[in-house]
MIGU-194271 format. One record per residue (C-alpha): x negated, y, z. Coordinates in Angstrom, 1 decimal, always signed. Each point is the difference from the previous one (the first is absolute). Last residue first. Example, Ala and Ser with C-alpha at 12.3 -4.5 7.8 and 13.67 -1.06 7.14 Angstrom:
2
+--------+--------+--------+
|      x |      y |      z |
+--------+--------+--------+
|  -13.7 |   -1.1 |   +7.1 |
|   +1.4 |   -3.4 |   +0.7 |
+--------+--------+--------+
This chain:
244
+--------+--------+--------+
|      x |      y |      z |
+--------+--------+--------+
|  -30.4 |   +0.2 |  +41.0 |
|   -2.1 |   +2.0 |   -2.3 |
|   +1.4 |   -2.0 |   -3.2 |
|   +3.5 |   +1.4 |   +0.8 |
|   -1.3 |   +3.7 |   -0.6 |
|   -1.5 |   -1.1 |   -3.4 |
|   +3.4 |   -1.6 |   -1.1 |
|   +1.9 |   +3.1 |   +1.0 |
|   -2.5 |   +2.1 |   -2.1 |
|   +0.5 |   -2.2 |   -2.9 |
|   +3.7 |   +0.4 |   -0.1 |
|   +1.5 |   -2.1 |   -2.8 |
|   +3.2 |   +1.5 |   -1.2 |
|   +3.2 |   +0.9 |   +1.6 |
|   +2.5 |   -1.4 |   -2.6 |
|   -2.3 |   -2.8 |   -1.0 |
|   -0.4 |   -1.3 |   +3.5 |
|   +3.6 |   +0.6 |   +0.7 |
|   +1.1 |   -1.9 |   -3.1 |
|   -2.2 |   -3.0 |   +1.1 |
|   +1.1 |   +0.0 |   +3.5 |
|   +3.8 |   +0.1 |   -1.0 |
|   -0.6 |   -3.0 |   -2.1 |
|   +0.1 |   -0.7 |   -3.7 |
|   +1.2 |   -3.1 |   -1.7 |
|   +3.8 |   +0.5 |   -0.1 |
|   -0.5 |   +3.7 |   -0.9 |
|   -1.7 |   -1.1 |   -3.1 |
|   -3.2 |   +1.9 |   -0.6 |
|   -2.1 |   +3.2 |   -0.1 |
|   -2.8 |   +1.7 |   +2.0 |
|   -2.0 |   +3.1 |   -0.1 |
|   +1.7 |   +1.7 |   -3.1 |
|   -1.6 |   +3.4 |   -0.3 |
|   +0.8 |   +3.8 |   +0.5 |
|   -1.5 |   +0.1 |   +3.4 |
|   +2.1 |   -3.0 |   +1.1 |
|   +2.6 |   -2.1 |   -1.7 |
|   +1.3 |   -3.4 |   +1.3 |
|   +1.9 |   -1.7 |   -2.7 |
|   +2.8 |   -2.4 |   +1.0 |
|   +2.1 |   -2.8 |   -1.8 |
|   +3.3 |   -1.4 |   +0.4 |
|   +1.4 |   +2.7 |   +2.3 |
|   +2.1 |   +0.2 |   +3.1 |
|   -1.8 |   -1.3 |   +3.2 |
|   -3.6 |   +0.6 |   -1.4 |
|   +0.8 |   +3.6 |   -0.8 |
|   +1.9 |   +0.7 |   +3.3 |
|   -3.1 |   -1.4 |   +1.9 |
|   -2.5 |   +2.1 |   -2.0 |
|   +2.0 |   +3.2 |   +0.8 |
|   -0.9 |   +3.0 |   -2.2 |
|   +2.2 |   -0.8 |   -2.9 |
|   +0.1 |   +0.7 |   -3.8 |
|   +2.4 |   -2.3 |   -1.8 |
|   +0.0 |   -1.5 |   -3.4 |
|   +3.3 |   -1.6 |   -0.9 |
|   +1.5 |   -2.2 |   -2.7 |
|   +3.7 |   -0.4 |   +0.1 |
|   +0.7 |   -3.7 |   -0.3 |
|   +3.4 |   +0.1 |   +2.0 |
|   -1.9 |   -1.7 |   +2.9 |
|   -2.6 |   +2.9 |   -0.2 |
|   +2.9 |   +2.5 |   +0.4 |
|   +1.3 |   -1.8 |   +3.1 |
|   -3.6 |   +0.0 |   +1.5 |
|   +0.0 |   +3.7 |   -0.6 |
|   +3.3 |   +0.4 |   +1.8 |
|   -1.3 |   -1.8 |   +3.0 |
|   -3.0 |   +2.1 |   -0.2 |
|   +2.2 |   +3.1 |   +0.3 |
|   +2.0 |   -1.5 |   +3.0 |
|   -3.1 |   -1.0 |   +1.9 |
|   -1.3 |   +3.5 |   -0.4 |
|   +3.4 |   +1.4 |   +1.4 |
|   -0.6 |   -2.2 |   +3.0 |
|   -3.5 |   +1.1 |   +0.5 |
|   +0.6 |   +3.7 |   -0.2 |
|   -0.8 |   +1.8 |   -3.4 |
|   -2.7 |   +2.6 |   -0.6 |
|   -1.6 |   -1.8 |   -2.9 |
|   +1.6 |   -3.4 |   -0.7 |
|   +0.3 |   +0.4 |   -3.7 |
|   -3.6 |   +0.7 |   -0.2 |
|   -0.3 |   +0.7 |   -3.8 |
|   +2.4 |   -2.3 |   -1.9 |
|   -0.7 |   -1.1 |   -3.6 |
|   +2.9 |   -1.7 |   -1.8 |
|   -0.6 |   -2.2 |   -3.1 |
|   +2.6 |   -1.1 |   -2.6 |
|   +2.0 |   +3.1 |   +0.7 |
|   +3.8 |   +0.6 |   -0.7 |
|   -0.3 |   +3.8 |   +0.7 |
|   +2.6 |   -0.6 |   +2.6 |
|   -2.5 |   -2.0 |   +2.0 |
|   -1.8 |   +3.2 |   +0.7 |
|   +3.2 |   +1.5 |   +1.4 |
|   +0.7 |   -2.9 |   +2.1 |
|   -3.6 |   +0.3 |   +1.5 |
|   +0.6 |   +3.7 |   +0.5 |
|   +3.2 |   -0.7 |   +1.9 |
|   -1.7 |   -2.8 |   +2.2 |
|   -2.5 |   +2.5 |   +1.1 |
|   +2.7 |   +2.7 |   +0.7 |
|   +1.9 |   -2.6 |   +2.1 |
|   -3.1 |   -0.7 |   +2.1 |
|   -0.7 |   +3.9 |   +0.5 |
|   +3.5 |   +0.5 |   +0.9 |
|   +2.4 |   +1.5 |   -2.5 |
|   +1.4 |   +3.6 |   +0.1 |
|   -2.6 |   +1.2 |   -2.6 |
|   +1.5 |   -2.4 |   -2.6 |
|   +3.2 |   +1.9 |   +0.1 |
|   +2.9 |   -2.3 |   +0.9 |
|   +2.5 |   -0.8 |   -3.0 |
|   -1.3 |   -3.6 |   -0.5 |
|   -0.2 |   -0.6 |   +3.8 |
|   +2.3 |   -2.9 |   +0.4 |
|   -1.4 |   -2.0 |   -2.8 |
|   -3.6 |   +0.7 |   +1.0 |
|   +0.3 |   -2.2 |   +3.0 |
|   +0.2 |   -3.0 |   -2.3 |
|   -3.6 |   +0.3 |   -1.5 |
|   -0.2 |   -3.1 |   -2.0 |
|   +3.7 |   +0.0 |   -0.8 |
|   +0.0 |   +3.7 |   -0.7 |
|   -3.1 |   -0.4 |   -2.3 |
|   +2.0 |   -2.7 |   -2.0 |
|   +2.9 |   +2.5 |   -0.4 |
|   -2.5 |   +2.5 |   -1.5 |
|   -1.4 |   -2.6 |   -2.2 |
|   +3.4 |   -0.9 |   -1.5 |
|   +0.6 |   +3.7 |   -0.5 |
|   -3.3 |   +0.4 |   -1.9 |
|   +0.4 |   -3.0 |   -2.3 |
|   +2.1 |   +1.7 |   -2.7 |
|   -2.4 |   +2.9 |   -0.2 |
|   -2.9 |   -2.1 |   -1.3 |
|   -2.2 |   +3.0 |   -0.9 |
|   -1.3 |   +0.7 |   +3.4 |
|   -1.8 |   +3.4 |   +0.7 |
|   +2.7 |   +1.2 |   +2.3 |
|   +0.5 |   -3.1 |   +2.1 |
|   -2.0 |   +1.0 |   +3.1 |
|   +2.0 |   +3.1 |   +0.3 |
|   +3.0 |   -2.2 |   +0.7 |
|   -1.3 |   -0.8 |   +3.4 |
|   -0.6 |   +3.5 |   +1.1 |
|   +3.5 |   +1.0 |   -1.3 |
|   +1.6 |   -2.8 |   +1.8 |
|   -1.8 |   +0.9 |   +3.3 |
|   +1.0 |   +3.7 |   -0.4 |
|   -2.2 |   +2.6 |   -1.2 |
|   -1.3 |   +2.7 |   +2.5 |
|   -2.9 |   -2.3 |   +1.4 |
|   -1.5 |   -1.1 |   -3.2 |
|   -1.8 |   -2.9 |   +1.6 |
|   -3.7 |   +0.0 |   -0.2 |
|   -0.7 |   -3.1 |   +2.1 |
|   -3.4 |   +1.1 |   +1.5 |
|   -2.2 |   -2.3 |   -2.0 |
|   +1.0 |   -0.5 |   -3.5 |
|   +2.4 |   -2.5 |   -1.3 |
|   -1.4 |   -0.8 |   -3.6 |
|   +1.8 |   -1.6 |   -2.8 |
|   -1.4 |   -2.0 |   -2.8 |
|   +2.1 |   -1.3 |   -3.0 |
|   -1.5 |   +1.3 |   -3.1 |
|   +2.3 |   +3.1 |   +0.3 |
|   -1.8 |   +0.8 |   +3.4 |
|   -3.4 |   -0.1 |   -2.0 |
|   +1.4 |   +2.5 |   -2.4 |
|   +1.1 |   +2.4 |   +2.7 |
|   -3.2 |   -0.4 |   +2.0 |
|   -2.0 |   +1.0 |   -3.3 |
|   -2.1 |   -2.6 |   -1.5 |
|   -3.8 |   +0.1 |   +0.3 |
|   -0.4 |   -3.5 |   +0.9 |
|   +3.2 |   -1.9 |   -0.6 |
|   -1.5 |   -2.9 |   -2.0 |
|   +2.4 |   -2.7 |   -0.8 |
|   -0.5 |   -3.5 |   +1.4 |
|   +3.0 |   +0.0 |   +2.2 |
|   -1.1 |   +3.4 |   +1.4 |
|   -3.7 |   +0.6 |   -0.6 |
|   -2.4 |   +2.3 |   +1.7 |
|   -3.6 |   +0.5 |   -1.2 |
|   -3.3 |   +1.1 |   +1.4 |
|   -1.8 |   +3.2 |   +0.4 |
|   +0.9 |   +3.8 |   +0.6 |
|   +3.4 |   -1.0 |   +1.3 |
|   +2.9 |   +2.4 |   -0.8 |
|   +2.2 |   +1.0 |   +2.8 |
|   +3.7 |   +0.3 |   +0.1 |
|   +0.4 |   -2.8 |   -2.5 |
|   +1.6 |   -2.7 |   +2.3 |
|   -3.1 |   -2.1 |   +0.3 |
|   -2.0 |   +3.1 |   +0.9 |
|   +2.4 |   +0.9 |   +2.5 |
|   -0.1 |   -3.4 |   +1.7 |
|   -3.9 |   +0.0 |   +0.1 |
|   +0.0 |   +3.5 |   +1.4 |
|   +2.6 |   -1.2 |   +2.7 |
|   -2.5 |   -2.9 |   +1.0 |
|   -3.2 |   +2.0 |   -0.1 |
|   -1.3 |   -0.8 |   +3.4 |
|   +0.7 |   +3.4 |   +1.4 |
|   +2.2 |   -1.4 |   +2.8 |
|   -0.8 |   -3.5 |   +0.8 |
|   +0.7 |   -3.0 |   -2.2 |
|   +2.5 |   -2.4 |   -1.4 |
|   +1.1 |   -0.6 |   -3.6 |
|   +2.9 |   -2.5 |   +0.1 |
|   +1.3 |   -2.2 |   -2.8 |
|   +3.6 |   -1.2 |   -0.3 |
|   +0.2 |   -2.3 |   -2.9 |
|   +2.8 |   -0.6 |   -2.6 |
|   -2.3 |   +0.5 |   -3.0 |
|   -3.7 |   -0.1 |   +1.0 |
|   -1.9 |   +3.0 |   +1.3 |
|   -3.6 |   +0.3 |   -0.6 |
|   -2.4 |   +2.6 |   +1.5 |
|   -3.6 |   +1.1 |   -1.0 |
|   -1.4 |   +3.1 |   +1.8 |
|   -3.4 |   +1.3 |   -1.3 |
|   -0.4 |   +3.0 |   +2.1 |
|   +3.0 |   +2.0 |   +1.1 |
|   -0.2 |   +3.5 |   +1.8 |
|   -3.3 |   +1.0 |   -1.9 |
|   -0.5 |   +3.5 |   +1.1 |
|   -1.7 |   +2.3 |   -2.6 |
|   +3.5 |   +1.5 |   -1.0 |
|   +2.5 |   -2.4 |   +1.3 |
|   -1.1 |   -3.1 |   -1.6 |
|   +1.6 |   -3.3 |   -1.0 |
|   -1.8 |   -3.2 |   -1.0 |
|   +2.0 |   -3.1 |   -1.3 |
|   -1.8 |   -3.4 |   -0.3 |
|   +3.0 |   -1.8 |   -1.5 |
|   +3.7 |   +0.6 |   +1.1 |
|   +2.1 |   -2.8 |   -1.5 |
|   +3.8 |   +0.1 |   +0.6 |
|   +2.8 |   -2.5 |   -0.9 |
+--------+--------+--------+
């Protein structure tokens, strides 16, 4: 579904992403995990077309999307749910949802998909006329996921969908993501929690300092392996322990 091969991304002279290679197969949920500043969001924005890598290639279903505009990439079947939810606060829930279908050409299926979103996110049915800004943080997160799905995507990118949410709400969001995966919707999720990534995804990439430090199937990786890659190898700490 997605092949990211050896991409490099710069902000001026700063290399934010250095030689990142990622694969996402159809129907998978894959997590990119890492601390703040690791380059996770930059990687997602590069895939979605908001940033242009200086090196490397990005392919969606075998077709190069490197250098394409975000609008063209969206039309090819990729949808990005950015960090921070980005709900249109003055628009109603229904208006927010239907914005996701504006670029679609298969107008006959839009209503069918709208009803499908209401079955996946049943709380939205009673809030269709409510302004988006009146929803709770967890409700807004589910609304923007529903809006992204209204584009009829083949692949959905989600940038820290649990950010700023309470534990019970996070559980609800990830329950929704697991439901989407069961429906063969392919997901690439940026996350900070290694435990949450292992618990919910098929495969995990640990990213640190703009590079992939570790990758593997979630069923074969341990929390300790992920945490070691997440925090890095601390030579100073080893030297200190050697004195005892």
